[in-house]
MARDREN-274430 format. One record per residue (C-alpha): residue in three letters; x negated, y, z. Coordinates in steps of 0.5 Angstrom, whole numbers, plus 500, padded with zeros to 3 digits. Layout:
ALAXYZ ...
//
This chain:
MET857474905 GLU863480906 ASN862483900 ASN862476896 ILE869475899 THR873476893 ILE878472889 GLU873472883 ARG868469887 MET873464890 ASN874462883 TYR867462881 LEU865457887 ILE871452885 LYS868452877 VAL861450880 LEU864445885 ASP868442880 GLU863441875 ALA858439880 SER863433882 TYR864431875 ASN857431873 TYR856427880 TYR862422880 VAL864421873 LEU857422869 ASP853420875 ASP848425873 PRO848430878 LYS845437876 ILE845441883 THR842438890 ASP847436896 GLN844442900 GLU847447894 TYR853443894 ASP854443901 ALA853451901 TYR857452896 TYR863448899 ARG862452906 GLU862458902 LEU869456899 GLU872454905 THR870460909 ILE874465903 GLU880460903 LYS880461911 LEU880468911 HIS885469905 PRO889463905 GLU894466900 TRP889465895 ALA887458896 LEU889453890 ASP892446890 THR887444885 SER881447890 PRO875442891 THR877443899 LYS884439898 LYS880433897 VAL879432904 GLY886430905 GLY890432911 GLU897431908 VAL902426912 ILE908423909 ASP914419912 GLU915414907 PHE913413900 LYS918415895 LYS920411889 VAL918413882 GLU921411875 HIS915410870 THR918413863 ILE914408859 PRO913401863 MET907399866 LEU906392863 SER901387866 LEU897383861 GLY897376859 ASP892372863 VAL887366859 PHE882362863 ASN877359858 GLU874360852 ASP879356848 GLU884360850 ILE880366848 ILE879363841 GLU886362840 PHE888369842 LEU883372837 GLN885367832 ARG893368833 ILE891376831 GLU887374825 ASN892369823 SER898375823 GLY894379818 VAL891384823 HIS883385822 SER881390827 ASN875391831 TYR876390839 VAL874393845 CYS872389851 GLU872392858 LEU871390865 LYS877388869 ILE876392875 ASP879388881 GLY883394884 LEU890397884 SER893400878 VAL895407878 SER899412873 LEU897419873 HIS901425871 TYR899432869 GLU903438867 LYS899444864 GLY892440866 ILE894440873 LEU895433877 VAL903433879 ARG904426880 ALA900419882 ALA904412882 THR903405883 ARG905400878 GLY910397882 ASN914392878 GLY912395872 VAL919400872 ILE919403879 GLY913404883 GLU911408889 ASP909416889 ILE901416892 THR900423890 HIS897425897 ASN892420897 VAL890420890 LYS888427891 THR883425895 ILE879421890 LYS873425888 SER873422881 ILE880424879 PRO880431877 LEU886435880 LYS885440874 LEU883438867 LYS879441862 GLN885442857 PRO891445860 LEU895439857 ASP902435859 ILE899428859 GLU899421863 VAL893417863 ARG893410867 GLY887406870 GLU885402876 ILE883405883 TYR878401887 MET873401893 SER865400891 LYS862394895 GLU857399898 THR863403901 LEU866397904 GLU860395907 ASN859402910 ILE866402913 ASN865395916 LYS859397919 GLU863402923 ARG869398924 ILE865393927 SER861398932 LYS868400934 GLY870393936 GLU875393930 LYS876388925 PRO872388918 LEU876389912 GLN876383908 ASN874385901 PRO874391896 ARG881390893 ASN885389899 ALA881395902 ALA883399896 ALA890397896 GLY891398904 SER887405903 ILE892408898 ARG898406902 GLN896410908 LEU901415910 ASP896420912 SER891422907 LYS886424911 ILE885416912 ALA885415905 ALA880421904 LYS875417909 ARG875411905 ASN871414899 LEU876411893 ASP874411886 ALA877410879 PHE876408872 LEU881410867 TYR883406861 HIS889407858 LEU893413854 PRO900411854 ASN902415848 PRO895417844 GLU899418838 ASP901425841 PHE894427841 GLY892425834 ILE888419836 LYS888413832 THR884408836 HIS883405843 HIS876407843 GLU878414841 ALA883414847 LEU877413852 GLU873418849 PHE878423849 MET880421856 LYS873422858 SER872429855 LEU878431859 GLY874430865 PHE876423867 LYS871417869 THR871411864 ASN867405865 PRO860405861 ASN861398860 ASN866399855 ARG864396848 ILE867396841 VAL866389838 LYS867386831 ASN869378832 ILE870372836 ASN862371837 GLU861378840 VAL867378844 MET864371847 ALA857374848 TYR860380852 ILE864375856 HIS857371858 GLU853378859 LYS858381864 GLY859374867 GLU851374869 ILE851381872 ARG858380875 LYS854380882 ASP850386881 LEU855391879 PRO857396885 TYR864394884 ASP868387884 ILE871385877 ASP875379876 GLY874378869 VAL874382862 VAL880385858 ILE880384850 LYS884389846 VAL885391839 ASP882397837 ASN886400832 LEU893403834 LYS897402828 ASP895394829 GLN897394836 GLN904397834 THR904391828 LEU903386834 GLY908389839 PHE910386845 THR913380849 ALA918381854 ARG912383859 THR906383856 PRO902386850 ARG901381844 TRP894386842 ALA891385849 ILE889379854 ALA885379860 TYR880373861 LYS879371868 PHE873369871 PRO873361874 ALA874361881 GLU867363884 GLU863357888 VAL858358893 LEU854353897 THR854352905 LYS853347910 LEU858342913 ASN856343920 ASP862339923 ILE869336922 ILE874337928 PHE881335928 THR887339930 VAL894338932 GLY901341929 ARG908341932 THR910335929 GLY904331932 LYS900331925 ILE893331925 THR889335920 PRO881334919 ASN878341919 ALA871343916 ILE867347920 LEU862351916 ASP856355916 PRO859362915 VAL858364908 GLN861370903 LEU866368898 MET870373894 GLY869378899 SER871374905 THR867371910 ILE869363910 SER867359916 ARG872353916 ALA877350911 THR882345912 LEU881338909 HIS888336909 ASN887328911 GLU883322912 ASP884320905 TYR882327902 VAL875327906 ILE874320904 SER875321896 LYS871327897 GLY865323900 LEU864328905 MET859327911 ILE857332917 HIS851336915 ASP852335908 THR851341903 VAL858343900 SER860347895 ILE867351897 ARG871356893 LYS878359894 ALA884355891 GLY888360887 ASP882365889 VAL886365896 ILE885359900 PRO878356901 GLU877349899 VAL871344899 VAL870342892 GLU864337893 ALA858334897 LYS852336894 THR849329895 GLU842330891 ARG841335897 ARG842329903 THR836328907 GLY838322911 GLU840326917 GLU848326915 ILE853323919 PRO859319916 PHE866321917 LYS870317922 MET877318923 ILE879319930 THR883314933 ASN886318939 CYS889325940 PRO884330941 ILE888334946 CYS892329950 ASN888322948 THR894318946 LYS893313941 LEU894316934 ILE899312929 LYS900312922 ILE907311918 GLU907306913 ASP906309906 GLN904316909 VAL897319909 ASP897322915 TYR896320922 PHE900323928 CYS900324936 PRO906320938 ASN906324945 PRO912329945 ASN909332951 CYS902333948 PRO900340950 ALA898342943 ARG905340940 HIS908344945 ILE905350943 GLU906349936 SER913347937 PHE914354941 ILE911358936 HIS915354930 PHE922355934 VAL921363935 SER919364928 ARG922368923 PRO925362919 ALA927359925 MET930363931 ASN927369929 ILE925372935 ASP922379934 GLY916380939 LEU914373940 GLY908372936 ASP903367936 ARG898370941 LEU904372946 MET907365946 GLU900362947 ASP899366953 LEU906365956 TYR905357955 ASN898358959 PHE900363964 LYS906358966 PHE911362964 ILE914357959 SER913349959 THR919347955 ILE924351950 PRO929352954 ASP924356958 ILE924362953 TYR931363955 LYS930364962 LEU924369961 LYS929374963 ASP929372970 LYS921373970 LYS922380967 ASP918384973 ALA912379972 LEU912380964 THR911387965 LYS904386968 LEU902382962 GLU896386959 GLY899390953 TYR907389955 GLY910395959 GLU917396961 LYS920398954 SER917392950 VAL919387955 THR926390955 ASN926389947 LEU923382947 LEU928380952 ASN934383948 ALA931379942 ILE931373945 GLU939374947 ILE941376940 SER938369938 LYS943366942 SER948367936 ASN944364931 SER948359926 LEU947352927 GLU942351921 ARG937356924 LEU937352931 LEU936345927 PHE930348923 ALA927351930 LEU928344933 GLY922341929 ILE926335927 LYS921331922 ASN922333915 VAL928337916 GLY926344913 LYS930350912 GLU934347906 LYS936340909 ALA938344916 LYS943348912 ILE946342909 LEU947338915 ALA950344919 LYS955345913 THR956338913 TYR957337921 LYS959344923 ASN957343930 MET951340934 ASP955335937 ASN958332931 LEU951331928 SER948328934 LYS953322933 ALA952321926 THR950314924 TYR944312919 ASP949310914 GLU953316914 LEU947321914 VAL944317908 GLU950318904 ILE949326904 PRO946328898 ASP939331898 ILE938327905 GLY935321904 PRO933315908 ILE927318911 ILE930324914 SER936320916 LYS932315920 ASN928321923 ILE935325925 VAL938318928 ASP931317932 TYR931325935 PHE938324937 ASN937317940 ASN931320945 ILE934322952 ASP930328953 ASN932331946 LEU939331948 LYS938334955 MET934339952 ILE940341947 GLU945340953 GLU941345957 LEU940350951 LYS948350950 GLU949351958 LEU944357957 GLY949360952 LEU946358945 ASN951357939 MET951350937 ASN956351931 TYR955353924 ILE958360922 GLY955361915 GLU962359912 GLU965366914 LEU963368907 ASN963375904 VAL965373897 LYS964378891 GLU966377884 ASP959379881 PHE956373886 GLN961368887 ASP959361884 LYS954364880 SER946362880 PHE941367881 VAL933367880 LEU928371885 THR921373882 GLY916378884 THR915381891 LEU921384894 THR919391898 LYS926392902 LEU927384904 THR924378905 ARG925372900 ASP929368905 GLU933374907 ALA935376899 LYS937368899 ALA942369905 LEU945375902 ILE946371895 GLU949365899 ASN953369903 ALA956373897 GLY958366894 GLY952365890 LYS946360890 THR939361888 VAL935357883 GLY928356882 SER928356874 VAL931361869 SER936357864 LYS942359860 LYS946358866 THR943363870 TYR947369871 ALA942374873 VAL934375875 ILE932379881 VAL926382880 GLY921385885 ALA914388884 SER909384879 PRO914379877 GLY912372874 SER914368867 LYS921368870 TYR922375868 GLU919374861 LYS924367860 ALA930372862 LYS928377857 GLU928371852 LEU934368854 ASN938375854 ILE939374862 PRO941380866 ILE935383870 TRP936387876 THR931391880 GLU931390888 GLU935397888 GLU940394883 PHE941388887 LEU942391894 GLU947396891 LYS951390888 ILE951386894 ASN953392899 SER958395894 
//
């Protein structure tokens, strides 16, 4: 070994290992055994340890991770990373293809699988990977180079010394997720829900060793500037990327017409479950690059490509029972208890059935075989009962008449579909009302999560809302709760004290007056200025306030006619809670005063509510849709159709950074 410790031997080992990785991870055609690979790898490690000054940044040993960063830096995409327009049925696909044909373009198409992962942009200089970034909002992404370097199918060094950017999708295979979850479950940890979320969570780890252990993979599918390399078609671009050492999807196919496009979609839909990775659709692209240029772009999507999304996946399972839960307002909700079943990467064992009318309209019976799906690919819902599978052992649904917690007789308000427990002292309502009171949009008491609130209630630390503000008297006892030491309890008590100074509208929303949401609470606070004025308001006064209406007016009057509610408010006042509207002290700014703004996409530095509050405090207002009267659209990650509408109307578009700059100026 000693005689072999030379820089030439190190370079030879790197070449052998790179070639082996390319054959194994990209071509799926291994040329050497695992034992040979491991022997070469250990030899390379030994040389690099003895001579760290020789070690290269592109060495295969760098794939194991180890770099730890403090935060993700923002990266501006030189060429915006646009998203694709979505279609959801065959008629829309045909309409898209016919629109291309009618424009005078007669090109082949390339059909590709739509990998369910997260988009990535890779930059190479002289063939060396120098930067990897997420899509972000299409213009600004995040630098994830330290984690992307751990992905074995992404080369650190290309086969040619080119300056180039390529784009693709990072994903986690189904097998990898299964193995990770087996290990997590054995350690008592919560399993990761699905490959896409697992991949996204892995790539956003600050410690690259964690990402390296997650065994991520990637397919590359787009070259932003193909003309710089003399390429004339998208398919040629895919082959070119493959020749450089990138992994492209073997299922890509050139097709000539609508019939061949539809055949591809049906074929891949059939094998979807058998693929080693998740796909959620098929991407169709015009192949000829000149034709792509002719078709051009809309404000946010190319006109020469479309993404067909597969229909929501449905699975069958047993409806074992229907149980009832009680919300903070006393609302009774039936819930389906199901045989656990895998649906789009998640284990589903229950689903809301909303109300009595919903269950009856579906004709559901206990012990039915039912189909379930994820509404919007997120929320599990019961689609229908498979009545042809009934055996005669099914039990008809029957709405309960008494509260499942306190046994009080339920009431149903005329012209409404929901039943309510009218008992204000129902334990279930108490816990839910406490959780609502301390939540972020209400009193925003940091540290008082759902689980702790339940513990505080069950351990008799709190039995009324004012008790939350008396917890400072029980500090010693609180520090004895599992997981809560001196520091965390001090932070919690400080957060409770800070919440006393909240403006009136937060307190009104927190009290849980029926139908009084955040916006209505703000209107009431602005109108009446303080709690005393509101408590004395009459129905006739309230009903005249725009956007309040008769139902909410009656609920407010009923709330303040309740002696227990008045006593609680008086106690909160004595405990030092602010009872006045203080939101009128605006910091009006010229760019915002009397102007309308629209928020779209996911903000990273603020919540949507925090952004709205800043706009209102500066004298502006937020609206739900874009029109000619909109002053500016504030864009976060993955903006929706509002972004496109703004471009069409030439409405100014601000990034989150630009918005914060203007609001803080």
